[in-house]
N, C-alpha and C positions, 0 to 999 in steps of 0.2 A: 321344497325337497324335490329333486329331480331323480326319477327312476331310470335305470338303464333298460335297454331293450330286453336283456335277459331277465331282469326282475319283473318287467311287465309280462313277459311270456310265462314266467312261473306263476304269477298271480292269475293270469288268464286261465291257465291249466287248472289251478286249484279252485278258482271261484266261478268258472264259466257256467257251472250247473245252476248258479243262482241268478244269472243274468237272463233277461228276456232275449229271444231271438229278434232279428231285425223286423220281421213281419209282425211279431207280437207287439213290438214297440210302436210300429206304425199304426196298428189297430188301436192301441191305447191312446195315442195322440188324437186319433179320430174320435174316440169315445170322450176324452177329456175336453174336447172343444165344444161339446154339447152338454150343458148343465144337467139336463134330464137324464141323458145316457150315463153321465158320470154318477148321478145319484143312484141309478139302478145298479151300476157296476159296484158302487160302494155297499149297497145292501147285500149284493151277492158275495162280497168279499168278507163279510162278517163271519168270524170263526171258521175260516177255511184257508187253504193255501192259494197262492197266486194261480197255480195250474188249474185247480178246481174252479176258481172264480172265472177264469177265461173259458173253461169248458161250459160252465153254466150260462155265461153271457152268450157264447156262440150258439148254444141250444136255444136260448130265448130269441136271439136275433134271427135264427133260421125259421122259427115258427111265427114270430110276430115282428111288426115294425116297432122299434123301441121309441114310443112316444106315449104321452099321457092318455090321449084319446083311445088308442088301440088297447093299451094295457088296462085301462079302467073298465073297458067293455069286455075284456077277455074273462073266461071262466077261471077261477082260482085253480081248479084241478088241472087245467091245460097249462097254466103257467108253471105249476108244480112239476108236471111231467117234463116240461122243456128245460127246467133248471135242475133236475134231479142229480146230475153228476157233481153239482157243487156242494151237496150235503145240506142238511136242515131245510130241505126244499119246501116243506109244507109251511113252515114259519115264514120263510123268505117270500114265498108266493103270496101269502096273506099280506105281508108288509108292502110288497110291490103293488098289489091291487089297492090297498088302502091309500098309499101315497099318491098313486096315479089318480085315483078317484078324488082325493082331496085337491090336488092341483087342478084337475078339471073343474070341480065344483067352485072353488074359490078364485081361481086365476085363469079360467078358460084355457088351461094347458100351457100358459105362458109363465115360465119360471123367472124371467127377467124382472117382473114386477115383485115377485116374492124376494128375489135376491137383493133388490134395492132397499128393502125394509131393514129395520133394526135386527142385528144378529141375535141378541138375547130373546127377542120376541120370536124369532124363527126357531131358536132352540126349544122354547116352550111348545111351539106348534109341532115340532118334530116329535117331541115326547107325547103329545096328545094323539098324534096320528098313529104312532107305533105302540102306544101304551107302555112305553119304557119309563123308568123313573130316573135314569142317569143321563 
C-alpha cells in the first residue's frame, strides 16, 4: 500500500508525539550497540514510559559510567538518586546493582560469554539475580 504525501503528513501530525526525536533515536542506537547498556536501559524501562526511561538513563549516565564494574561498586542509594525521574527508583537501583555485581563476579564484566550460553539457562539466572518468578 502506497501512501500519498498528504496521508503521510496527516499521520505525522497525529502520531509525532509517539516518535522519538532524531537525537533520542541516535542515543538509543548507541545504547543498543552495547549489551550491558541495553540491559540497564531495559531494567529502567520496566513499568514506566519511554520518556521517563530516557530521563533515568540520562541521569545515571551523567553520574556513572554505564559498565558492570562501575555500577557494581556504586552505592545503591546513589544509583537510586540518579534514576529517580524514571519511577520505582529504589527497586530498579537494587536490580541494577545486583545484575552488575553478578556480571562482574561470574563473567568479569564481559556479557559476551553470558550471551553465548543457553537462553533458557540465562532466563533462570535472570530470575535468580532479580528474585522474580516470571
